[in-house]
Residue, then its C-alpha position, 0 to 999 in steps of 0.5 A: m550443264k543445267k541450262k543444256l539440260i533444260a534446253l533439251v527438255v524443252a526441245g523434246a516437248l515441242a517435238a511431241p505431238v500437242v496433246a493435253t489431258a485435264q481431269g480425264t479430258h483428252v485434247t488434241i491439236f490437229g490440222r493441215i497446211q497446203a498450198e499449190y502453184a496452180t494455173v486454171d487456163i480457160d478458153g477465151n479468158g486467159a489463164q489465172t495463176g496463184v500460190l494458194d489453197d484454192a481447195a480450202q484444205s488448210r485448217w486447224g482444230l481441237h478434238v476432245a475426247e473423254d472416257l465415260g466408262m463401259g466403252l462409252r466416250a464423249m466427243g467434240r470438235v471444233e475446226f477452222g480453215f484458212n488460206p496460207g497463200a491469200g491471208s484469208t481470215q478463219t472460216s468455220r468447218e466441223q463444229w460438233v459435240g457427240l457420244g461414242g460407243n464401241q458396240w453401237g457407233e458414234l452420234k454427233f450433234g452440230r455442224v458436220q460433214s455429210p456421208f456423201k462426202d467422207f463415208a460412201g464414195g465422194h472424196t474417199i475414192d478420189p486421190f486428188a480430192y482437196t486439190s485443184l486437180h479434184a474431180n469436183g467442179s469439173g464434171g466428174l462428181m456433184t458440186a457443193n451445195l449451199n447446205g452441204f449435201g453435195a460432195g464439195d471440198n468445203s461443204f458442211v451441214n449445219s444444224a445436223v444430227r449424224y449417226d455412224s454405225p460400227s462395222v459388223e462383218g464388213f458392213s456399216m452405215s451412216a445417216l444424217l438428219m437436218p431438222g434446222d429451220a432455214r430462216k433461223l440458220d440464216p436470216v438473210l438467205g433464209a428469208d428469201g427461201r435460198n437455204s434448205g432446212g426444216e422450215d415448215g417442218e420439211w427435214d433434209f436427210q441422207i443415208a448411205g451404206k457400204y461393205s468392205g471385204q478382203f480376200d487374199a490380195l483382192g480387197f473391195d469397198i461397195f457403197g451406195g446411198y440416197s440424199r433428199d433435200n426437201i424444199s419448204n412451202r416458202m421456197k415453193s411460193l417464190a418459184n413454183i417450178i422447183d421440187d424436192e431434190e433426190i440423189w442416188r449414188g452407187g459405186a465401188l473401189v477394188s484393189i489388187a496389190d498395188l493397183r486400185i481401180r474405182g468408179q462412181y455413179e450418181y443420178v440427180n432428180n429435181a436439182n434444187p437451184l436454191g440450196g442443192a445440186a444446181s447451186c455453186t459455193d465459193a469452195a466448189a467454184f474456186g471463187q466463181a460467183a454463183t448466180n441465181a436467175l430465179f431471184g434477180g441474179q443474186t450472187s455469192g462469191t466473187l467472179d475472178g475467172r478461176g471458176q470450175c463449176n460446170s458440173a451442176m444440173n440445170a435448175n430443177g432438172d435431172g441428170y447423172l454424174w460419174i467418175a472412174g479411175a485407177d492408181y498404181t503405187i511404186g514405193n512412196t509414189m502414186l501414179v493416178v489417171q482418172g476422168g469423169m462426165t456430167r450430163a444435165d438433161s434439157l428442160a421443156g421450153g427451158a435450159g438446154k442440155k449440158d455435157v462436161e467431160n474431163i480427164t486428169a493424170g498426175v502423181i502423189h509422192s509421199l515424203s513421210k506419213r504427214s507430208s506429201l508432194f502432188g501435181g499433174y494436169q487436167r483437161v476439161w471439155v464443156k458442151d453447153r447448149n445454153v451459150a452461143p457456139g464457140t463460147d463453151t469454156d473448156r480449160n486446162v489445169y496445171s498444178v503442183g503442191l505441197r501438203h503437211d498434215f499435223 
C-alpha cells in the first residue's frame, strides 16, 4: 500500500508544471519542441527534404522572478536552442536580467529580442512564424540581420537595453538601445567592421508603438516603428559606399469574430550589408551561406541549397517589403492564406532591381493549449536582374509539422 502511495505521489509531481521556489525566488522551466517534414524545391537545384526544425524554434530555458514588494519585481531569463532533427549543439537565445513594475513597465539588460520581432508586427501577425512557411526569407518580411535588428526567426540583439511600457488606454510602446562596442562583442567580425554596435560612439536603436482596442465584435491593433543601424567609422573606412540604415514600419491587424485580416509595410533606406537588412543569417536562410562581396567573398553558414534568403535589399540600397493575409478559425482549426513582396531598388552603376513575391496557404490545428499540428504550401517567384535570364531561383515549399510547448 505504501509503495502504491509513493508511486502516486511521484507521478503527480512529474505531471505538475516544473516550478521551483527558493527564498522568495520563483523559477519556471519552459520550452518548445518542434519538428517539420519540409521540402524546399528550388528550380534548377532539385529538392531538399528533411525532418528537422529549420526555423530554429526548439528551445528550453529558465525564467526567474522575485517579488520585491510595492509592485516591483526582479526578473531574469536564460534560454538555449537546439535542433531535434539534426542533433545540433545548443545555441544562445535570450539571456537577460531586468526589473519590472505594474505601473512603469519592464526594463531588461543583456541579449534580448527586438521590438520589430515580438512587439510591433513582425512575427506577432504571421500565423506561420517560426515554421518553414513563414513570410521571412521568402519575400514577405525583412530577413534577419547580424545584430538582430531585423525580424528573423532566430535573431537577438546583444549588449542591449530594452524598455516595454505598460498599456495605458490601449496604448503601449517599446524601445531598444544597443550601446555595445563591435570589437568588444566579437573580436573576429568586429575587427573588420562587419558587426554593428557602439564602436566610435555609434549607438543602434529601435522604437515602436501600438494601439489595441476592442469595440463589440471588432478588435484591432495598429502599430508602427523606426529602426536605425548606425555604422562606425571603421566600417566607413573599409567601404565608403555604405551609410546608416533606417527602417520605417507600419501595419494593422483587424479581427471580426473568427476572422482576422492583417497587413504590414516596411520601407528600407541604405540597407546595411555589414550587419543590417542586406545580410542573411543562418536562421533566416535555413542554412544558405551569406556572402559579403565587399570583403572578398567572406561567408557565414554552410551552403546546402535549402536557403530562402531572397528578401534582402541590395547592399546600401533602398526598397520596401509588405505582407497581407487572412485567417479563419473553425473550432480548433485555423485556415491561413497570405502573401508578400519585396522590392529592392537598383543602384546607379551597380546592382540591378530585385523582386520577390510569395503566396502561402495552410492550416494550423490545435490538439491542446500546448500542442499543435501545422502544414501547408508556399510558392515563391524571384525576379533578380543581377543574374542571367532563366536562372532566377523560384521555389516551392511543402511542410507538415508538430509543435509542443511546455
